[in-house]
C-alpha positions as CSV (number, residue, x, y, z in Angstrom):
1,M,8.1,-1.0,-46.8
2,A,6.8,-0.4,-42.6
3,P,9.4,2.2,-40.7
4,T,12.0,1.4,-38.9
5,G,10.8,0.3,-35.6
6,A,7.4,-0.8,-36.5
7,T,6.3,-4.1,-35.6
8,T,4.7,-5.9,-37.6
9,P,0.9,-6.8,-36.4
10,S,0.4,-10.7,-35.3
11,S,-2.6,-12.2,-35.7
12,K,-4.1,-13.4,-32.4
13,S,-6.9,-15.8,-32.1
14,T,-9.5,-14.4,-30.4
15,G,-9.2,-17.1,-27.3
16,E,-5.5,-16.1,-27.1
17,I,-7.0,-12.0,-26.7
18,L,-9.3,-12.8,-24.8
19,T,-6.9,-14.9,-21.8
20,D,-4.4,-11.7,-22.4
21,L,-7.4,-9.9,-21.4
22,W,-8.5,-11.7,-18.4
23,E,-5.1,-11.7,-17.4
24,L,-4.9,-8.5,-17.7
25,I,-7.7,-7.1,-15.5
26,R,-7.0,-10.0,-12.9
27,D,-3.4,-8.3,-12.4
28,Y,-5.1,-5.2,-12.6
29,A,-7.6,-6.2,-9.4
30,K,-4.8,-7.4,-7.7
31,Q,-2.9,-4.7,-7.8
32,E,-5.2,-2.2,-6.9
33,T,-7.1,-4.0,-4.1
34,I,-4.9,-6.9,-2.5
35,D,-1.7,-5.2,-2.7
36,P,-3.6,-2.1,-0.4
37,L,-5.1,-4.6,2.3
38,R,-2.1,-6.3,3.0
39,S,-0.1,-3.0,3.6
40,I,-3.6,-1.8,5.4
41,G,-2.9,-5.1,7.2
42,R,0.9,-4.4,8.6
43,F,-0.6,-1.0,9.8
44,L,-2.5,-2.0,11.6
45,M,-1.3,-4.9,13.0
46,W,1.0,-2.0,14.5
47,G,-1.8,0.6,15.4
48,L,-4.5,-1.1,16.8
49,P,-2.4,-2.0,19.5
50,G,-0.7,1.2,19.7
51,A,-4.2,3.1,19.9
52,I,-4.8,0.7,22.5
53,L,-2.1,0.8,24.7
54,L,-2.2,4.9,24.4
55,T,-5.7,4.9,25.4
56,L,-5.4,2.5,28.3
57,G,-1.5,5.1,29.7
58,L,-3.8,8.0,29.2
59,L,-6.2,6.4,31.3
60,F,-4.5,5.5,34.3
61,G,-2.2,8.6,33.7
62,S,-5.4,10.7,34.8
63,L,-5.7,8.5,37.7
64,A,-2.8,8.7,39.1
65,I,-3.0,12.0,38.6
66,L,-6.2,13.0,40.0
67,R,-5.9,10.6,43.3
68,G,-2.2,12.2,43.9
69,L,-3.7,15.3,43.8
70,Q,-6.4,14.2,46.0
71,T,-4.6,12.5,48.8
72,E,-1.0,14.6,48.7
73,T,-3.1,17.7,49.2
74,G,-4.7,17.0,52.2
75,A,-7.1,19.6,53.1
76,H,-5.8,22.2,50.6
77,L,-7.6,21.2,47.9
78,T,-11.1,20.5,49.7
79,G,-14.1,21.6,49.9
80,S,-14.8,24.6,47.4
81,W,-11.6,23.7,45.6
82,D,-12.2,19.9,45.6
83,Y,-12.3,20.3,41.2
84,V,-9.0,21.5,41.1
85,P,-7.4,18.0,41.1
86,H,-10.3,17.3,38.5
87,I,-8.7,20.0,36.3
88,G,-4.9,19.0,36.6
89,A,-6.5,15.2,35.4
90,L,-7.8,16.6,32.8
91,L,-5.3,19.0,31.9
92,F,-2.7,15.8,31.5
93,A,-5.4,13.6,29.3
94,A,-5.5,16.5,26.9
95,L,-2.2,17.2,26.6
96,G,-1.8,13.4,25.4
97,A,-4.6,13.2,23.2
98,G,-2.9,16.9,21.6
99,L,0.4,15.7,20.8
100,S,-0.6,12.4,19.9
101,A,-2.9,14.3,17.2
102,M,0.1,16.1,16.1
103,A,2.1,13.1,15.5
104,I,-1.0,11.6,13.7
105,K,-1.0,14.4,11.7
106,R,2.7,15.3,10.9
107,P,4.1,13.7,7.7
108,F,6.5,10.7,7.9
109,K,10.4,11.4,7.3
110,N,10.3,8.8,4.4
111,S,6.9,8.3,3.2
112,E,8.6,6.0,-0.1
113,A,9.6,3.5,2.6
114,I,5.8,2.8,3.6
115,R,4.4,2.2,0.2
């Protein structure tokens, strides 16, 4: 007599077993390859344009600071002080890049919503 809750083994043919095995392998491959690629696609759909726009913003912001300091300070930042506007633009770019790097490293508030 079989214990309570035990099932009797079903006799499947070799073809049915191979079909089940093929479906199991196919479903596992889909789960482990296609689904992650879809989530990466959604991430890149927003991340790539954001990175391009952020880079352009830093570039144009740095140029604006550089040209603004060069034209608005007149003769004060010329001669031996002509490097100061370049340092100001460099500091702006470094600050923007540093803030971006900190935002990238920060964990998401709701990491389960992304998966």
